[in-house]
N, CA, C and O atoms as a MOPAC input file, in Angstrom:
PM7 MOZYME 1SCF
protein

 N      0.80200 1    -1.18500 1    -0.02200 1
 C      0.01700 1     0.03300 1    -0.02500 1
 C      0.89600 1     1.27600 1    -0.00400 1
 O      1.87100 1     1.36300 1     0.74200 1
 N      0.50600 1     2.26600 1    -0.87400 1
 C      1.27900 1     3.46200 1    -0.90500 1
 C      0.73100 1     4.27500 1     0.30600 1
 O     -0.46700 1     4.32600 1     0.58000 1
 N      1.69800 1     4.89400 1     0.99300 1
 C      1.37100 1     5.65800 1     2.23700 1
 C      1.84500 1     7.01200 1     2.05100 1
 O      2.77200 1     7.24200 1     1.27500 1
 N      1.22600 1     7.99000 1     2.76000 1
 C      1.74700 1     9.38200 1     2.87900 1
 C      1.69300 1     9.80200 1     4.30600 1
 O      1.09700 1     9.11600 1     5.13600 1
 N      2.30200 1    10.91800 1     4.61300 1
 C      2.23700 1    11.47400 1     5.93900 1
 C      1.21300 1    12.47300 1     6.08200 1
 O      1.11700 1    13.37100 1     5.24600 1
 N      0.34900 1    12.38800 1     7.18500 1
 C     -0.71500 1    13.42300 1     7.43900 1
 C      0.12300 1    14.64100 1     7.89600 1
 O      0.90100 1    14.53200 1     8.84300 1
 N     -0.04200 1    15.83500 1     7.20000 1
 C      0.65600 1    17.04300 1     7.66000 1
 C      0.19000 1    17.56900 1     8.98400 1
 O      0.91400 1    18.33400 1     9.62000 1
 N     -0.96600 1    17.20400 1     9.42200 1
 C     -1.51600 1    17.70100 1    10.68800 1
 C     -1.10400 1    16.77400 1    11.84900 1
 O     -0.75300 1    17.30500 1    12.90300 1
 N     -1.11900 1    15.43800 1    11.74000 1
 C     -0.86400 1    14.59800 1    12.71700 1
 C      0.53600 1    14.07500 1    12.77100 1
 O      1.05800 1    13.71000 1    13.82400 1
 N      1.15600 1    14.04700 1    11.55100 1
 C      2.52300 1    13.49000 1    11.34800 1
 C      2.39900 1    11.92300 1    11.20900 1
 O      3.42800 1    11.25700 1    11.09000 1
 N      1.28300 1    11.38400 1    11.22100 1
 C      1.16000 1     9.89000 1    11.13100 1
 C      0.97600 1     9.43300 1     9.74400 1
 O      0.42800 1    10.15800 1     8.91400 1
 N      1.45500 1     8.14500 1     9.43600 1
 C      1.29700 1     7.55200 1     8.07700 1
 C     -0.18400 1     7.18700 1     7.87200 1
 O     -0.86800 1     6.66200 1     8.75100 1
 N     -0.63000 1     7.51100 1     6.62600 1
 C     -1.98100 1     7.12600 1     6.31700 1
 C     -1.93700 1     6.45000 1     4.90400 1
 O     -1.11400 1     6.84200 1     4.07700 1
 N     -2.79600 1     5.45800 1     4.62600 1
 C     -2.84600 1     4.83200 1     3.35300 1
 C     -3.53400 1     5.71600 1     2.34100 1
 O     -4.46600 1     6.45300 1     2.66000 1
 N     -3.05900 1     5.62800 1     1.12500 1
 C     -3.66500 1     6.39700 1    -0.01500 1
 C     -4.72500 1     5.61600 1    -0.74800 1
 O     -5.47800 1     6.19900 1    -1.52800 1
 N     -4.81300 1     4.33100 1    -0.53200 1
 C     -5.71800 1     3.47400 1    -1.32100 1
 C     -5.07500 1     2.94900 1    -2.61200 1
 O     -5.74400 1     2.26200 1    -3.38300 1
 N     -3.87400 1     3.23600 1    -2.85300 1
 C     -3.07000 1     2.83800 1    -4.04100 1
 C     -2.32100 1     1.60800 1    -3.63700 1
 O     -1.51900 1     1.66300 1    -2.70500 1
 N     -2.55300 1     0.46800 1    -4.31300 1
 C     -1.74500 1    -0.74200 1    -4.05900 1
 C     -0.56600 1    -0.80600 1    -5.08500 1
 O     -0.79200 1    -0.68900 1    -6.28900 1
 N      0.63000 1    -0.98300 1    -4.61800 1
 C      1.74200 1    -1.15000 1    -5.61000 1
 C      2.89400 1    -1.76800 1    -4.85600 1
 O      2.99800 1    -1.62100 1    -3.63800 1
 N      3.75400 1    -2.45500 1    -5.57000 1
 C      4.95400 1    -2.90500 1    -4.97700 1
 C      6.06800 1    -1.80000 1    -5.10100 1
 O      5.96400 1    -0.90900 1    -5.94400 1
 N      7.06700 1    -1.87700 1    -4.29200 1
 C      7.92900 1    -0.78200 1    -4.19600 1
 C      8.59000 1    -0.39500 1    -5.55300 1
 O      8.64000 1     0.76400 1    -5.96600 1
 N      9.09300 1    -1.48300 1    -6.20900 1
 C      9.79600 1    -1.29700 1    -7.56800 1
 C      8.83800 1    -0.53800 1    -8.55300 1
 O      9.24700 1     0.43600 1    -9.18600 1
 N      7.57300 1    -1.00000 1    -8.66500 1
 C      6.64500 1    -0.37600 1    -9.56700 1
 C      6.31600 1     1.01900 1    -9.22900 1
 O      6.14800 1     1.86400 1   -10.10900 1
 N      6.21400 1     1.29800 1    -7.87600 1
 C      5.91000 1     2.63200 1    -7.52800 1
 C      7.08000 1     3.60500 1    -7.81300 1
 O      6.86400 1     4.74000 1    -8.23800 1
 N      8.35700 1     3.12100 1    -7.56300 1
 C      9.51400 1     3.96300 1    -7.90600 1
 C      9.67900 1     4.22500 1    -9.32600 1
 O     10.26900 1     5.23800 1    -9.70300 1
 N      9.17300 1     3.33800 1   -10.17300 1
 C      9.25600 1     3.49500 1   -11.61900 1
 C      8.17300 1     4.31300 1   -12.24200 1
 O      8.26000 1     4.69600 1   -13.40800 1
 N      7.03800 1     4.61500 1   -11.38600 1
 C      5.88200 1     5.25700 1   -11.87300 1
 C      6.19700 1     6.79200 1   -12.20400 1
 O      7.09800 1     7.42400 1   -11.65200 1
 N      5.39600 1     7.27200 1   -13.11200 1
 C      5.56100 1     8.77300 1   -13.41600 1
 C      5.14900 1     9.62800 1   -12.27700 1
 O      4.35000 1     9.22300 1   -11.43300 1
 N      5.71300 1    10.86300 1   -12.24200 1
 C      5.38200 1    11.74400 1   -11.28100 1
 C      3.86200 1    12.17300 1   -11.42300 1
 O      3.42100 1    12.56800 1   -12.50200 1
 N      3.07500 1    12.07500 1   -10.26900 1
 C      1.69800 1    12.45400 1   -10.36300 1
 C      1.32800 1    13.19400 1    -9.09300 1
 O      2.04900 1    13.20800 1    -8.09500 1
 N      0.16400 1    13.80500 1    -9.19200 1
 C     -0.43700 1    14.62300 1    -8.13900 1
 C     -1.76700 1    13.97200 1    -7.71900 1
 O     -2.57200 1    13.66400 1    -8.59800 1
 N     -2.03300 1    13.75200 1    -6.45500 1
 C     -3.24400 1    13.10900 1    -5.98600 1
 C     -3.76700 1    13.86400 1    -4.75700 1
 O     -3.12800 1    14.73700 1    -4.16800 1
 N     -5.00300 1    13.43400 1    -4.43000 1
 C     -5.55200 1    13.93600 1    -3.18200 1
 C     -6.01800 1    12.68100 1    -2.41700 1
 O     -6.58300 1    11.77800 1    -3.03400 1
 N     -5.81100 1    12.60500 1    -1.16600 1
 C     -6.29400 1    11.43600 1    -0.33900 1
 C     -6.99000 1    11.87700 1     0.86800 1
 O     -6.49500 1    12.75400 1     1.57500 1
 N     -8.17300 1    11.29200 1     1.16800 1
 C     -8.92200 1    11.63400 1     2.31200 1
 C     -8.19200 1    11.02700 1     3.51700 1
 O     -7.82200 1     9.85300 1     3.50800 1
 N     -7.99800 1    11.83700 1     4.53200 1
 C     -7.23600 1    11.30400 1     5.74300 1
 C     -8.28300 1    10.85200 1     6.83300 1
 O     -9.15300 1    11.62700 1     7.23000 1
 N     -8.15900 1     9.58500 1     7.28700 1
 C     -9.04500 1     9.02000 1     8.24800 1
 C     -8.74200 1     9.53000 1     9.66800 1
 O     -9.50800 1     9.34100 1    10.61300 1
 N     -7.55500 1    10.19800 1     9.75500 1
 C     -7.15200 1    10.71800 1    11.07700 1
 C     -7.75600 1    12.11300 1    11.38900 1
 O     -8.41400 1    12.34100 1    12.40400 1
 N     -7.47400 1    13.02300 1    10.43100 1
 C     -7.93700 1    14.34900 1    10.66900 1
 C     -9.15400 1    14.81100 1     9.76200 1
 O     -9.58700 1    15.96300 1     9.78300 1
 N     -9.64100 1    13.84100 1     8.99700 1
 C    -10.85900 1    13.99100 1     8.22800 1
 C    -10.67200 1    15.09400 1     7.10400 1
 O    -11.68600 1    15.59000 1     6.61300 1
 N     -9.46600 1    15.48200 1     6.69400 1
 C     -9.20400 1    16.44700 1     5.73500 1
 C     -8.71500 1    15.68900 1     4.47700 1
 O     -8.31400 1    14.52700 1     4.55300 1
 N     -8.76200 1    16.38300 1     3.31500 1
 C     -8.15400 1    15.91200 1     2.03700 1
 C     -6.78400 1    16.42500 1     1.99900 1
 O     -6.55200 1    17.60600 1     2.25400 1
 N     -5.84400 1    15.56700 1     1.68300 1
 C     -4.41900 1    16.00800 1     1.64100 1
 C     -4.00100 1    15.84400 1     0.13600 1
 O     -4.19100 1    14.79800 1    -0.48400 1
 N     -3.43100 1    16.93600 1    -0.38800 1
 C     -2.82200 1    16.94500 1    -1.76100 1
 C     -1.32900 1    16.42600 1    -1.66000 1
 O     -0.56900 1    16.85100 1    -0.78900 1
 N     -0.98500 1    15.56700 1    -2.51900 1
 C      0.46000 1    15.10800 1    -2.46200 1
 C      0.97900 1    14.73500 1    -3.80700 1
 O      0.22500 1    14.31500 1    -4.68500 1
 N      2.20400 1    14.87800 1    -3.96700 1
 C      2.97600 1    14.33000 1    -5.17100 1
 C      3.56700 1    13.00500 1    -4.91800 1
 O      3.80900 1    12.65900 1    -3.76200 1
 N      3.82100 1    12.22500 1    -5.94700 1
 C      4.25100 1    10.76200 1    -5.85400 1
 C      5.58000 1    10.80700 1    -5.04200 1
 O      5.80800 1     9.87000 1    -4.27700 1
 N      6.40400 1    11.75000 1    -5.14400 1
 C      7.70900 1    11.67000 1    -4.44100 1
 C      7.52200 1    11.75400 1    -2.91800 1
 O      8.43500 1    11.42700 1    -2.15900 1
 N      6.35300 1    12.18600 1    -2.48400 1
 C      6.06900 1    12.24700 1    -1.02000 1
 C      5.59500 1    10.98100 1    -0.46000 1
 O      5.54700 1    10.80600 1     0.75800 1
 N      5.21000 1    10.00900 1    -1.38900 1
 C      4.64300 1     8.69800 1    -0.87900 1
 C      5.74600 1     7.66600 1    -0.76600 1
 O      6.88100 1     7.87000 1    -1.19400 1
 N      5.35900 1     6.54300 1    -0.16600 1
 C      6.23800 1     5.41000 1    -0.09600 1
 C      5.34200 1     4.15100 1     0.07600 1
 O      4.18500 1     4.24300 1     0.48700 1
 N      5.92500 1     2.97700 1    -0.25400 1
 C      5.24700 1     1.74400 1    -0.24500 1
 C      5.51200 1     1.07700 1     1.10500 1
 O      6.65700 1     0.89200 1     1.52000 1
 N      4.41900 1     0.72600 1     1.77000 1
 C      4.48100 1     0.02000 1     3.09100 1
 C      4.25200 1    -1.44300 1     2.70600 1
 O      3.13600 1    -1.84000 1     2.36900 1
 N      5.30800 1    -2.22600 1     2.76000 1
 C      5.17600 1    -3.67000 1     2.44100 1
 C      5.41600 1    -4.43300 1     3.70200 1
 O      6.50500 1    -4.35800 1     4.27200 1
 N      4.40300 1    -5.18800 1     4.17200 1
 C      4.40800 1    -5.99800 1     5.39200 1
 C      5.59000 1    -6.86900 1     5.46600 1
 O      6.16800 1    -7.04000 1     6.54000 1
 N      6.01500 1    -7.48400 1     4.26700 1
 C      7.16700 1    -8.38800 1     4.28600 1
 C      8.48700 1    -7.61900 1     4.58900 1
 O      9.42000 1    -8.15700 1     5.18400 1
 N      8.51400 1    -6.41200 1     4.17400 1
 C      9.69700 1    -5.59200 1     4.42000 1
 C      9.79300 1    -5.20000 1     5.91300 1
 O     10.88400 1    -5.15700 1     6.48200 1
 N      8.61100 1    -4.91100 1     6.54000 1
 C      8.69100 1    -4.61200 1     7.96900 1
 C      9.06800 1    -5.86600 1     8.77300 1
 O      9.75400 1    -5.72200 1     9.78500 1
 N      8.67000 1    -7.06900 1     8.39200 1
 C      8.93400 1    -8.25400 1     9.07100 1
 C     10.36900 1    -8.75200 1     9.03500 1
 O     10.89100 1    -9.37800 1     9.95800 1
 N     11.00400 1    -8.40200 1     7.81700 1
 C     12.43000 1    -8.82800 1     7.53400 1
 C     13.39500 1    -8.13300 1     8.46200 1
 O     13.23900 1    -6.94400 1     8.73700 1
 N     14.37800 1    -8.84200 1     8.94400 1
 C     15.39800 1    -8.21700 1     9.80700 1
 C     16.25400 1    -7.19900 1     8.92200 1
 O     16.57400 1    -7.43600 1     7.75700 1
 N     16.56100 1    -6.12000 1     9.57100 1
 C     17.34000 1    -5.16500 1     8.82900 1
 C     18.89800 1    -5.50900 1     8.93600 1
 O     19.37500 1    -5.94800 1     9.98200 1
 N     19.63700 1    -5.28900 1     7.82000 1
 C     21.05300 1    -5.71400 1     7.94800 1
 C     21.87100 1    -4.89900 1     8.91900 1
 O     22.91900 1    -5.36600 1     9.36600 1
 N     21.44400 1    -3.71300 1     9.26300 1
 C     22.28000 1    -2.88200 1    10.18900 1
 C     21.96100 1    -3.13100 1    11.68600 1
 O     22.58900 1    -2.55600 1    12.57500 1
 N     20.95400 1    -4.01800 1    11.93000 1
 C     20.69300 1    -4.37300 1    13.32600 1
 C     21.47200 1    -5.63300 1    13.65000 1
 O     21.55800 1    -6.59100 1    12.88200 1
 N     22.03900 1    -5.55700 1    14.86500 1
 C     22.78400 1    -6.73200 1    15.30800 1
 C     21.95200 1    -7.44600 1    16.42700 1
 O     21.15300 1    -6.83300 1    17.13500 1
 N     22.18300 1    -8.70600 1    16.52700 1
 C     21.37700 1    -9.46100 1    17.55400 1
 C     22.28000 1    -9.61000 1    18.82800 1
 O     21.85200 1   -10.19600 1    19.82300 1

């Protein structure tokens, strides 16, 4: 899911766009509006402000962490 940051709360919110990271990074620059479930406002954003939240990436251990 492509996420953006709510400018009012600073929290990550889903945009409703499903994409894998590689596809999203290759996409053209675009402008969108997303309704925020946190502050109930519509946020305008450009593609470069978004990121892909992939559950598998969150679950994978990061190479810079040591056990």
